[in-house]
N, C-alpha and C positions, 0 to 999 in steps of 0.2 A: 156303082159307088154310092149312089144316093140311098139305097136301102141299108148299106153298111153304115152310113152316117146316121140314119134314123136309129139304127140299133144301138150305136154307141151313145147317142144323145139321150136315149131312153134311160140310161143307167148312170149318167154323170151326177155328181153331188154338187157341182158348181159349174158355171159357164166354162165351156171348153174353147180354147183358142184355136184359130185356124192352123197355126203352126203345129200344135199338139195333135190335132186331128189328122193333118197331113202326114205326120210322122207315124201315127198309129196305122193309118191305111196305106202308107208308103205310096202316096200320090203327091204331085206338085201342089204347093200351097195355093197357087192361082186357080188351079182346077177345083180344089176343095172349096175355096171361097166362092167361086161361081156356082157350084152345086148347092151350097148352103143358101145362097140368095134365091136360087131357083125354087128350092123347097119352100122357103118362106113365102114367096109369091104364090105358089100353088095352094098352100094352106089358106092364105087370105082369100084368093079367088074362089075357092071351094066352100068358104064359109065354115071351116072346121071349128070345133070347140076349143082347139088349142092353136098356138102359133109358135113359130120359131123366131126368137129375137136375139139381137146382138146387144148384150148387156155386160158392163164391167170388163170389156175387152174380150169376151167370149160368147159362144152360142149355147142356148139352152131352150128347152120346151117350156112354155107357160100356158096356163089356161087363159082363154080369151076374156078380157075384162067384162064383156057383155054377160058372161055367165058366172060372174063373181058371187052373186047371192046363192047359187046352187052349190058352188064349191065351199063357200063359207059355212053353209048349213051342214055340209057333210064333214068338214074338218073340225069345226068347233063343237058341233053337236050340243049347243047350249052353253058351252064354256066361253069365257071372255079372255081373249089372248092379245088384245090391243094394248098399245102403250098408253100410259096415263098422260094427261096434259103436261105435267111436270117433266116427264121423260121426253116427250116430243119437243118441248121448249129447250131442254138441255141438249138434245141431239142436234137441234137446229143451230145452237150456238157453236157446238163443236164443228159442225159441217162448214160453217161460214168463217170461223176464226182459226181453224186448225193450222198447225199443231197448237194446242192451247192447254193450259194447266187447269186443275180443278178450281183453284182460287180465282182465276180469271173468269171462268164460267160462272162461278158463284157471284162474282162482282157484277157481271152483266145481267144476271137474273135477279139479283138482289136478295137471294136466299141461299142457304147452304145446299149443295147438290151432291155431297159425297154418296149418299144412299142411292140416288138416281144414277150416278155414274157407275156404281157397282152393278146395277141392274143392266145398264147398257153394255157393260163389259161381259157380263154373263150371257147376254143374248148375242154376243158377237158383232154388235153394231159399231163399237168403237174399240180401239186397241192402243197400247202404249206406243209412243213415238219418240223415245229418248227423254232427255232432261233439259230443263232450261239452264243455260250457262250461268246466268246471274244468280239464281236462287237454288238451283239443283232440284226444283220441283219437276215431277213427272209430267210429260206432255202427252196429249191424247189426240188421236185422229180417227176419222171414220174408216171402215174396212171395205173390202170388196163386197162383202155380204150386204153392207149398207147400200152400195150401188145397185146390187142385184135386187134387193127388196124395193128400192125406189124406182127401178127400171131405168137407170141412168147408165150411159156408156162411160162417163167420167164426171169429175167434179165441175168441169166447165159447163155441164148441162144443168147445174143447179139454177133455179129461177132467180132473176135479178131481185134484189131487195128494195130497190128504189120505189117501185110502185106501191109498196106496203108501208113505207115510212111516212110520218106526218110531215106537213109542209113546215118550212122554216118559220113562217109567220106564226103558225099554231104553237110551235115549240117556244118561240120568244114570248108569246102572249101568256102561255102557261107558266113560264119562268118568272115573268114580271107580276103575275097575279098575286095579290096580297102584299106587294112591296109598297110602302107608303111613298107617295109622291111629294116632292118639295121643289121650291123655286130655287134654282142654282144661283140666282142673282140676289137672293134675300140676304139681309144683314146677318152677321153672326149672332147678334144679340137676339134676333127673333128666333133663330134656331135654338139658342141656349135657353130662351124662355120656354120654348115648347118642350124641351127635354126636362127642364125643371118642373113644369106642370105635370109632365108624365110621371116623374118620380114621386111627386107629391101625391098624385092620385093613387099610385101603387102603394105608397106607405099608408095612406088613409084606408085603402081597401084591406091591407094586411092587418092594421090595427083593429078594424071592425070585427075581425074574427078571433081576436085574442080574448082570453078570460079576463074580465074586469079586475079580478083579484090579483092579476099579475102586473097591472100598471104600476 
């Protein structure tokens, strides 16, 4: 059965589930699952250049990470196929906030992301996931291909965001930076005087830039 599994896994276009493999080979699912794990362990112990991994709910052959430079040199052959920084940021927002609309992604990133979303759709990393009830906006989510490319079994394996977020004190300090301080117990007259002086200064500065013939 193991050679048969190897032959099938050599031609799959996406990770094959244990149920599907068991149906194709007409063997019990438990027996197929055990054989797959045995093969995976053998490839690792033998130090083969490829490995058998469980990704996105199915099994598939992958080149071993240690030989990524050789594979990259062969596949790319001088071409650049990596995602841009903007695409990676947009993909991250979708992954952690899904299902999410384009407008929500743009709001999180602070820039329009329509073009980047089209790129991610074309590459099969995100897909439509219905519409938002309140607005009718199209919602997007990551695909199984995304899990496959990331080497994840499911979205629950995404790394926690907390270690990468700034401390609350740093956020508060940045928010308060540049905000004028004042004494909450100060008289209203003092506050009014300060505002009046500020307005006067502004008017003087404005007048100094006017053409004298316009006075």
